[in-house]
N, CA, C and O of each residue as an XYZ file, in Angstrom:
660
protein
N      37.144    -28.648    -22.044
C      35.689    -28.632    -22.027
C      35.165    -28.430    -20.607
O      34.212    -27.687    -20.374
N      35.820    -29.120    -19.658
C      35.418    -29.019    -18.263
C      35.604    -27.595    -17.744
O      34.772    -27.107    -16.979
N      36.691    -26.917    -18.152
C      36.986    -25.545    -17.726
C      35.937    -24.590    -18.288
O      35.467    -23.701    -17.579
N      35.570    -24.767    -19.548
C      34.536    -23.924    -20.168
C      33.209    -24.066    -19.449
O      32.523    -23.076    -19.194
N      32.850    -25.295    -19.124
C      31.597    -25.565    -18.431
C      31.613    -24.899    -17.047
O      30.625    -24.283    -16.646
N      32.706    -25.018    -16.335
C      32.838    -24.407    -15.007
C      32.729    -22.893    -15.089
O      32.061    -22.277    -14.259
N      33.373    -22.286    -16.075
C      33.299    -20.828    -16.248
C      31.877    -20.403    -16.594
O      31.393    -19.383    -16.104
N      31.208    -21.184    -17.436
C      29.829    -20.851    -17.813
C      28.918    -20.927    -16.593
O      28.082    -20.049    -16.378
N      29.083    -21.974    -15.801
C      28.271    -22.132    -14.590
C      28.565    -21.007    -13.613
O      27.643    -20.428    -13.039
N      29.838    -20.693    -13.419
C      30.221    -19.613    -12.503
C      29.668    -18.276    -12.991
O      29.123    -17.501    -12.205
N      29.808    -18.008    -14.282
C      29.293    -16.756    -14.855
C      27.784    -16.645    -14.720
O      27.258    -15.583    -14.386
N      27.095    -17.740    -14.979
C      25.630    -17.752    -14.845
C      25.235    -17.547    -13.388
O      24.304    -16.798    -13.094
N      25.943    -18.212    -12.475
C      25.646    -18.064    -11.049
C      25.863    -16.642    -10.569
O      25.044    -16.106     -9.822
N      26.956    -16.026    -10.990
C      27.237    -14.635    -10.594
C      26.194    -13.701    -11.178
O      25.702    -12.813    -10.482
N      25.848    -13.886    -12.444
C      24.828    -13.051    -13.084
C      23.493    -13.187    -12.365
O      22.823    -12.187    -12.108
N      23.106    -14.402    -12.042
C      21.858    -14.643    -11.334
C      21.890    -14.017     -9.942
O      20.913    -13.400     -9.518
N      22.999    -14.171     -9.235
C      23.126    -13.590     -7.897
C      23.020    -12.071     -7.946
O      22.342    -11.474     -7.110
N      23.678    -11.441     -8.908
C      23.604     -9.980     -9.053
C      22.174     -9.563     -9.381
O      21.666     -8.595     -8.816
N      21.524    -10.284    -10.288
C      20.139     -9.972    -10.648
C      19.225    -10.069     -9.431
O      18.409     -9.178     -9.194
N      19.356    -11.140     -8.663
C      18.506    -11.322     -7.482
C      18.785    -10.267     -6.419
O      17.859     -9.791     -5.761
N      20.049     -9.897     -6.244
C      20.404     -8.864     -5.282
C      19.805     -7.520     -5.696
O      19.228     -6.811     -4.872
N      19.945     -7.180     -6.964
C      19.370     -5.919     -7.460
C      17.849     -5.946     -7.383
O      17.223     -4.956     -7.004
N      17.263     -7.074     -7.740
C      15.804     -7.184     -7.704
C      15.282     -7.059     -6.282
O      14.242     -6.441     -6.056
N      15.994     -7.639     -5.321
C      15.564     -7.552     -3.927
C      15.632     -6.114     -3.431
O      14.897     -5.735     -2.519
N      16.492     -5.329     -4.016
C      16.634     -3.925     -3.632
C      15.679     -3.017     -4.413
O      15.567     -1.827     -4.121
N      15.000     -3.585     -5.398
C      14.100     -2.801     -6.236
C      12.923     -2.302     -5.419
O      12.328     -3.042     -4.637
N      12.601     -1.032     -5.617
C      11.498     -0.432     -4.867
C      10.716      0.509     -5.773
O      11.283      1.228     -6.595
N       9.421      0.483     -5.603
C       8.528      1.444     -6.248
C       7.607      1.990     -5.172
O       7.376      1.341     -4.152
N       7.086      3.181     -5.405
C       6.195      3.806     -4.428
C       5.006      4.436     -5.125
O       5.058      4.787     -6.303
N       3.935      4.568     -4.363
C       2.769      5.349     -4.779
C       2.497      6.331     -3.648
O       2.587      5.975     -2.473
N       2.163      7.575     -4.007
C       2.019      8.631     -3.003
C       0.931      9.607     -3.454
O       0.895     10.024     -4.611
N       0.054      9.961     -2.525
C      -0.985     10.961     -2.812
C      -1.299     11.713     -1.524
O      -1.315     11.129     -0.441
N      -1.548     13.010     -1.654
C      -1.867     13.854     -0.496
C      -3.081     14.714     -0.802
O      -3.370     15.033     -1.955
N      -3.791     15.085      0.274
C      -4.933     15.990      0.138
C      -5.156     16.686      1.480
O      -4.825     16.150      2.538
N      -5.719     17.878      1.414
C      -6.154     18.584      2.623
C      -7.663     18.382      2.742
O      -8.412     18.628      1.797
N      -8.092     17.930      3.913
C      -9.521     17.747      4.177
C      -9.923     18.756      5.245
O      -9.289     18.853      6.296
N     -10.972     19.495      4.967
C     -11.436     20.543      5.869
C     -12.233     19.940      7.023
O     -13.429     20.184      7.183
N     -11.533     19.155      7.806
C     -12.141     18.487      8.966
C     -11.017     18.124      9.926
O      -9.841     18.114      9.561
N     -11.400     17.832     11.139
C     -10.422     17.489     12.177
C      -9.836     16.094     11.936
O     -10.468     15.252     11.299
N      -8.628     15.858     12.448
C      -8.076     14.506     12.374
C      -8.973     13.473     13.061
O      -9.002     12.311     12.655
N      -9.710     13.895     14.106
C     -10.623     12.973     14.782
C     -11.672     12.429     13.824
O     -11.942     11.228     13.810
N     -12.264     13.312     13.023
C     -13.313     12.893     12.096
C     -12.734     12.017     10.981
O     -13.310     10.985     10.637
N     -11.605     12.425     10.424
C     -10.971     11.637      9.359
C     -10.583     10.263      9.904
O     -10.792      9.246      9.244
N     -10.020     10.240     11.102
C      -9.602      8.984     11.722
C     -10.790      8.052     11.949
O     -10.688      6.842     11.749
N     -11.924      8.631     12.372
C     -13.104      7.794     12.624
C     -13.556      7.093     11.347
O     -14.041      5.963     11.401
N     -13.401      7.750     10.208
C     -13.753      7.120      8.928
C     -12.750      6.013      8.605
O     -13.143      4.925      8.184
N     -11.466      6.282      8.797
C     -10.448      5.273      8.500
C     -10.589      4.032      9.386
O     -10.248      2.927      8.965
N     -11.086      4.211     10.596
C     -11.226      3.082     11.524
C     -12.535      2.322     11.353
O     -12.717      1.264     11.955
N     -13.443      2.845     10.544
C     -14.728      2.193     10.312
C     -14.642      1.346      9.044
O     -15.053      1.777      7.966
N     -14.097      0.125      9.191
C     -13.876     -0.719      8.018
C     -15.153     -1.025      7.250
O     -15.100     -1.310      6.053
N     -16.308     -0.970      7.924
C     -17.569     -1.244      7.235
C     -17.944     -0.133      6.246
O     -18.678     -0.377      5.289
N     -17.439      1.093      6.479
C     -17.775      2.200      5.583
C     -16.849      2.281      4.362
O     -17.123      3.049      3.440
N     -15.770      1.510      4.340
C     -14.807      1.610      3.239
C     -15.455      1.489      1.855
O     -15.142      2.293      0.977
N     -16.339      0.524      1.629
C     -16.936      0.440      0.288
C     -17.730      1.690     -0.108
O     -17.974      1.909     -1.294
N     -18.136      2.514      0.872
C     -18.878      3.747      0.570
C     -17.995      4.847     -0.002
O     -18.485      5.727     -0.710
N     -16.696      4.808      0.296
C     -15.821      5.890     -0.172
C     -14.532      5.394     -0.819
O     -13.850      6.161     -1.498
N     -14.193      4.133     -0.619
C     -12.913      3.618     -1.081
C     -13.145      2.614     -2.203
O     -13.597      1.495     -1.959
N     -12.835      3.016     -3.430
C     -13.048      2.130     -4.570
C     -11.757      1.464     -5.043
O     -11.699      0.919     -6.145
N     -10.720      1.512     -4.197
C      -9.430      0.931     -4.575
C      -9.030     -0.216     -3.652
O      -8.695     -1.303     -4.121
N      -9.065      0.021     -2.339
C      -8.548     -0.944     -1.390
C      -9.394     -0.904     -0.125
O      -9.391      0.089      0.602
N     -10.118     -1.987      0.131
C     -10.941     -1.975      1.339
C     -10.965     -3.352      1.995
O     -10.862     -4.379      1.325
N     -11.105     -3.348      3.338
C     -11.120     -4.614      4.057
C     -12.367     -5.428      3.729
O     -13.490     -4.927      3.794
N     -12.147     -6.683      3.378
C     -13.264     -7.585      3.117
C     -13.659     -8.295      4.408
O     -14.837     -8.542      4.666
N     -12.653     -8.617      5.207
C     -12.918     -9.238      6.504
C     -11.874     -8.756      7.499
O     -10.755     -8.402      7.129
N     -12.254     -8.750      8.742
C     -11.313     -8.409      9.802
C     -11.596     -7.055     10.421
O     -12.373     -6.256      9.898
N     -10.953     -6.824     11.533
C     -11.098     -5.587     12.299
C      -9.756     -4.867     12.293
O      -8.714     -5.479     12.533
N      -9.786     -3.560     12.017
C      -8.562     -2.770     12.003
C      -8.101     -2.579     13.445
O      -8.614     -1.740     14.185
N      -7.109     -3.393     13.813
C      -6.552     -3.362     15.164
C      -5.099     -3.810     15.037
O      -4.795     -4.751     14.303
N      -4.202     -3.130     15.756
C      -2.786     -3.461     15.662
C      -2.559     -4.946     15.920
O      -3.052     -5.511     16.897
N      -1.796     -5.566     15.010
C      -1.496     -6.996     15.109
C      -2.418     -7.876     14.295
O      -2.059     -9.008     13.969
N      -3.610     -7.379     13.956
C      -4.556     -8.171     13.174
C      -4.134     -8.249     11.711
O      -3.515     -7.332     11.172
N      -4.485     -9.366     11.090
C      -4.317     -9.528      9.651
C      -5.701     -9.418      9.038
O      -6.624    -10.131      9.432
N      -5.841     -8.518      8.068
C      -7.119     -8.301      7.403
C      -7.037     -8.782      5.966
O      -6.001     -8.657      5.313
N      -8.134     -9.328      5.487
C      -8.267     -9.664      4.073
C      -8.791     -8.419      3.371
O      -9.804     -7.850      3.778
N      -8.102     -7.999      2.318
C      -8.480     -6.804      1.563
C      -8.841     -7.164      0.134
O      -8.400     -8.178     -0.406
N      -9.647     -6.316     -0.454
C      -9.926     -6.368     -1.890
C      -9.204     -5.180     -2.512
O      -9.408     -4.035     -2.109
N      -8.369     -5.462     -3.484
C      -7.705     -4.428     -4.271
C      -8.388     -4.418     -5.622
O      -8.453     -5.443     -6.300
N      -8.904     -3.252     -6.018
C      -9.637     -3.133     -7.274
C      -8.754     -2.438     -8.303
O      -8.337     -1.298     -8.099
N      -8.471     -3.124     -9.407
C      -7.643     -2.552    -10.472
C      -8.497     -1.630    -11.347
O      -9.725     -1.663    -11.263
N      -7.854     -0.806    -12.187
C      -8.625      0.063    -13.090
C      -9.562     -0.712    -14.016
O     -10.583     -0.182    -14.454
N      -9.220     -1.959    -14.313
C     -10.061     -2.795    -15.175
C     -11.220     -3.405    -14.394
O     -12.051     -4.112    -14.965
N     -11.279     -3.131    -13.072
C     -12.352     -3.667    -12.246
C     -12.060     -5.039    -11.671
O     -12.920     -5.635    -11.023
N     -10.855     -5.547    -11.899
C     -10.465     -6.847    -11.370
C     -10.262     -6.732     -9.859
O      -9.632     -5.791     -9.377
N     -10.800     -7.697     -9.123
C     -10.639     -7.742     -7.674
C      -9.522     -8.726     -7.328
O      -9.537     -9.885     -7.743
N      -8.553     -8.228     -6.556
C      -7.448     -9.065     -6.115
C      -7.516     -9.161     -4.597
O      -7.566     -8.141     -3.909
N      -7.517    -10.373     -4.077
C      -7.528    -10.587     -2.628
C      -6.102    -10.515     -2.107
O      -5.216    -11.207     -2.609
N      -5.881     -9.674     -1.096
C      -4.566     -9.587     -0.461
C      -4.755     -9.553      1.051
O      -5.814     -9.173      1.551
N      -3.729     -9.949      1.756
C      -3.717     -9.882      3.218
C      -2.763     -8.783      3.646
O      -1.691     -8.625      3.063
N      -3.145     -8.028      4.654
C      -2.263     -7.021      5.230
C      -2.358     -7.091      6.740
O      -3.445     -7.189      7.310
N      -1.205     -7.041      7.373
C      -1.142     -7.026      8.830
C      -1.047     -5.580      9.303
O      -0.252     -4.799      8.781
N      -1.856     -5.234     10.286
C      -1.798     -3.889     10.866
C      -0.549     -3.850     11.738
O      -0.512     -4.446     12.815
N       0.477     -3.137     11.260
C       1.766     -3.072     11.958
C       1.807     -1.958     12.986
O       2.408     -2.115     14.049
N       1.172     -0.830     12.678
C       1.182      0.301     13.616
C      -0.130      1.051     13.498
O      -0.678      1.237     12.411
N      -0.608      1.469     14.639
C      -1.864      2.207     14.727
C      -1.655      3.302     15.770
O      -1.636      3.038     16.973
N      -1.501      4.523     15.292
C      -1.345      5.669     16.190
C      -2.568      6.559     15.968
O      -2.662      7.236     14.944
N      -3.503      6.563     16.914
C      -4.767      7.282     16.714
C      -4.566      8.712     16.205
O      -3.743      9.474     16.713
N      -5.349      9.034     15.189
C      -5.382     10.353     14.547
C      -4.078     10.716     13.843
O      -3.882     11.868     13.457
N      -3.181      9.735     13.672
C      -1.891     10.021     13.026
C      -1.470      9.004     11.971
O      -1.061      9.396     10.878
N      -1.559      7.692     12.273
C      -0.975      6.694     11.378
C      -1.728      5.371     11.415
O      -2.029      4.839     12.483
N      -2.024      4.853     10.226
C      -2.490      3.487     10.041
C      -1.501      2.855      9.076
O      -1.467      3.212      7.898
N      -0.690      1.912      9.566
C       0.360      1.272      8.770
C       0.058     -0.216      8.665
O      -0.090     -0.914      9.668
N      -0.031     -0.683      7.417
C      -0.331     -2.089      7.150
C       0.688     -2.631      6.161
O       1.112     -1.927      5.244
N       1.078     -3.888      6.351
C       2.094     -4.484      5.492
C       1.711     -5.899      5.125
O       0.922     -6.551      5.809
N       2.290     -6.361      4.023
C       2.058     -7.734      3.611
C       3.008     -8.149      2.520
O       3.904     -7.400      2.131
N       2.801     -9.353      2.031
C       3.613     -9.869      0.939
C       4.591    -10.934      1.388
O       4.540    -11.420      2.517
N       5.490    -11.285      0.466
C       6.510    -12.299      0.702
C       7.874    -11.632      0.581
O       8.243    -11.197     -0.510
N       8.637    -11.538      1.677
C       9.936    -10.858      1.626
C      10.841    -11.399      0.520
O      10.962    -12.608      0.321
N      11.476    -10.457     -0.196
C      12.357    -10.803     -1.299
C      11.623    -11.005     -2.607
O      12.193    -10.810     -3.680
N      10.352    -11.398     -2.527
C       9.564    -11.643     -3.736
C       8.735    -10.406     -4.067
O       8.892     -9.813     -5.134
N       7.849    -10.018     -3.144
C       7.023     -8.825     -3.344
C       6.406     -8.461     -2.004
O       5.630     -9.234     -1.442
N       6.749     -7.290     -1.496
C       6.155     -6.819     -0.248
C       5.566     -5.435     -0.460
O       5.975     -4.694     -1.353
N       4.595     -5.105      0.384
C       3.959     -3.797      0.331
C       3.825     -3.253      1.738
O       3.530     -3.979      2.688
N       4.050     -1.957      1.842
C       3.984     -1.246      3.121
C       3.075     -0.035      2.881
O       3.507      0.981      2.337
N       1.823     -0.160      3.291
C       0.781      0.839      3.007
C       0.519      1.683      4.242
O       0.338      1.157      5.340
N       0.501      3.019      4.051
C       0.291      3.912      5.190
C      -0.720      5.008      4.852
O      -0.683      5.608      3.777
N      -1.622      5.247      5.805
C      -2.425      6.466      5.847
C      -1.778      7.313      6.937
O      -1.684      6.881      8.086
N      -1.338      8.500      6.588
C      -0.668      9.384      7.548
C      -1.485     10.663      7.639
O      -1.776     11.293      6.622
N      -1.858     11.050      8.859
C      -2.654     12.256      9.083
C      -1.810     13.307      9.793
O      -1.104     13.017     10.758
N      -1.906     14.560      9.278
C      -1.213     15.696      9.886
C      -2.251     16.773     10.170
O      -2.980     17.195      9.272
N      -2.313     17.209     11.405
C      -3.233     18.300     11.757
C      -2.684     19.602     11.188
O      -1.513     19.926     11.387
N      -3.522     20.341     10.488
C      -3.168     21.636      9.896
C      -4.236     22.638     10.306
O      -5.159     22.914      9.540
N      -4.112     23.184     11.511
C      -5.147     24.077     12.032
C      -6.424     23.286     12.244
O      -6.448     22.319     13.004
N      -7.491     23.706     11.562
C      -8.772     22.986     11.652
C      -8.903     21.926     10.562
O      -9.941     21.274     10.446
N      -7.866     21.759      9.775
C      -7.876     20.822      8.663
C      -6.954     19.636      8.939
O      -6.212     19.609      9.921
N      -7.028     18.663      8.039
C      -6.165     17.484      8.135
C      -5.536     17.225      6.773
O      -6.228     17.143      5.759
N      -4.211     17.099      6.768
C      -3.530     16.666      5.541
C      -3.444     15.146      5.621
O      -2.894     14.589      6.570
N      -3.997     14.489      4.607
C      -3.991     13.033      4.541
C      -3.001     12.611      3.462
O      -3.071     13.052      2.315
N      -2.089     11.753      3.861
C      -1.099     11.198      2.940
C      -1.357      9.701      2.838
O      -1.447      9.002      3.848
N      -1.474      9.225      1.620
C      -1.486      7.782      1.374
C      -0.157      7.488      0.711
O       0.162      8.045     -0.340
N       0.614      6.612      1.329
C       1.932      6.269      0.785
C       2.115      4.760      0.882
O       1.824      4.147      1.910
N       2.598      4.178     -0.200
C       2.835      2.736     -0.207
C       4.149      2.456     -0.913
O       4.408      2.964     -2.004
N       4.974      1.635     -0.269
C       6.241      1.196     -0.848
C       6.134     -0.277     -1.204
O       5.556     -1.075     -0.466
N       6.705     -0.618     -2.351
C       6.727     -1.999     -2.834
C       8.180     -2.405     -3.024
O       8.983     -1.636     -3.552
N       8.514     -3.615     -2.592
C       9.884     -4.118     -2.724
C       9.877     -5.563     -3.166
O       8.886     -6.278     -3.018
N      11.013     -5.978     -3.715
C      11.215     -7.377     -4.083
C      11.293     -7.574     -5.580
O      11.050     -6.654     -6.361
N      11.630     -8.761     -5.959
C      11.820     -9.085     -7.370
C      10.541     -8.906     -8.182
O      10.599     -8.567     -9.364
N       9.404     -9.130     -7.564
C       8.130     -8.978     -8.258
C       7.872     -7.569     -8.762
O       7.123     -7.376     -9.720
N       8.485     -6.589     -8.124
C       8.311     -5.187     -8.542
C       8.741     -5.006     -9.996
O       8.198     -4.166    -10.714
N       9.722     -5.801    -10.422
C      10.205     -5.695    -11.804
C       9.165     -6.137    -12.826
O       9.240     -5.759    -13.995
N       8.199     -6.933    -12.388
C       7.271     -7.560    -13.327
C       5.819     -7.110    -13.190
O       4.951     -7.578    -13.928
N       5.554     -6.209    -12.254
C       4.180     -5.767    -12.020
C       4.061     -4.285    -12.339
O       4.875     -3.479    -11.890
N       3.048     -3.931    -13.114
C       2.786     -2.526    -13.436
C       2.003     -1.903    -12.289
O       0.847     -2.254    -12.051
N       2.640     -0.981    -11.584
C       2.007     -0.308    -10.450
C       1.727      1.166    -10.744
O       1.339      1.914     -9.847
N       1.919      1.581    -11.985
C       1.754      2.998    -12.325
C       0.326      3.495    -12.106
O       0.118      4.694    -11.926
N      -0.637      2.621    -12.119
C      -2.039      3.006    -11.949
C      -2.364      3.370    -10.508
O      -3.370      4.031    -10.253
N      -1.518      2.944     -9.549
C      -1.848      3.155     -8.136
C      -1.800      4.612     -7.702
O      -2.665      5.055     -6.947
N      -0.806      5.367     -8.164
C      -0.704      6.761     -7.724
C      -1.960      7.559     -8.102
O      -2.531      8.221     -7.235
N      -2.406      7.520     -9.353
C      -3.658      8.230     -9.658
C      -4.865      7.641     -8.924
O      -5.790      8.370     -8.565
N      -4.858      6.337     -8.701
C      -5.967      5.716     -7.960
C      -5.983      6.206     -6.514
O      -7.054      6.446     -5.958
N      -4.815      6.357     -5.903
C      -4.750      6.862     -4.534
C      -5.134      8.336     -4.462
O      -5.723      8.770     -3.472
N      -4.811      9.110     -5.493
C      -5.247     10.508     -5.530
C      -6.774     10.570     -5.591
O      -7.396     11.375     -4.898
N      -7.368      9.724     -6.418
C      -8.837      9.657     -6.512
C      -9.440      9.180     -5.189
O     -10.475      9.681     -4.750
N      -8.781      8.210     -4.565
C      -9.243      7.699     -3.281
C      -9.249      8.814     -2.233
O     -10.193      8.922     -1.451
N      -8.206      9.639     -2.213
C      -8.159     10.769     -1.276
C      -9.320     11.723     -1.511
O      -9.918     12.219     -0.556
N      -9.644     11.985     -2.770
C     -10.778     12.872     -3.080
C     -12.096     12.258     -2.594
O     -12.960     12.963     -2.072
N     -12.238     10.959     -2.767
C     -13.451     10.282     -2.288
C     -13.533     10.324     -0.763
O     -14.609     10.523     -0.199
N     -12.399     10.135     -0.106
C     -12.354     10.223      1.358
C     -12.766     11.626      1.796
O     -13.556     11.784      2.727
N     -12.233     12.632      1.129
C     -12.554     14.027      1.457
C     -14.062     14.270      1.328
O     -14.679     14.834      2.231
N     -14.650     13.846      0.213
C     -16.087     14.052      0.002
C     -16.898     13.329      1.079
O     -17.868     13.881      1.599
N     -16.515     12.125      1.409
C     -17.235     11.340      2.403
C     -17.161     12.002      3.779
O     -18.168     12.102      4.479
N     -15.968     12.451      4.162
C     -15.778     13.105      5.457
C     -16.582     14.403      5.510
O     -17.221     14.689      6.523
N     -16.558     15.188      4.435
C     -17.293     16.458      4.421
C     -18.797     16.234      4.493
O     -19.508     17.058      5.068
N     -19.300     15.139      3.925
C     -20.725     14.816      4.042
C     -21.084     14.473      5.479
O     -22.208     14.723      5.913
N     -20.144     13.905      6.219
C     -20.393     13.536      7.615
C     -20.395     14.749      8.548
O     -20.998     14.717      9.621
N     -19.720     15.808      8.129
C     -19.584     16.991      8.991
C     -20.903     17.628      9.306
O     -20.949     18.630     10.020
């Protein structure tokens, strides 16, 4: 009886360890790109104006804080159902006219790495929104709505920037 119990415990422990290892390696991404007929300077100025986010960004916008490398900002994430989720993101990298990288979450459980990437294309700017999600929580959260939401967000950004031109 003791041997059976030990084997059951060992088997359960190994199964759990494998599950946690695989879950920690689990990753999902959301990606959207658009060409905006404006300079990276103009697009960047919109991305750096956190007060204007509610005017063009109906998915993810800063509720409090200043977009500055090292700062942690409180964000509102709006789901397709209109639910507002409060999240924190730390500005990890800020390269003017090129990259705004923000990250947050709990390592191993659920983390997010959100990036706005700008590429100069002649007189235009290619804007990429890319976000990677990792951790065990990825297995239990439906993130399929984010990619179309980010595509819509890019279109809203484009319209807003073109109105400013």
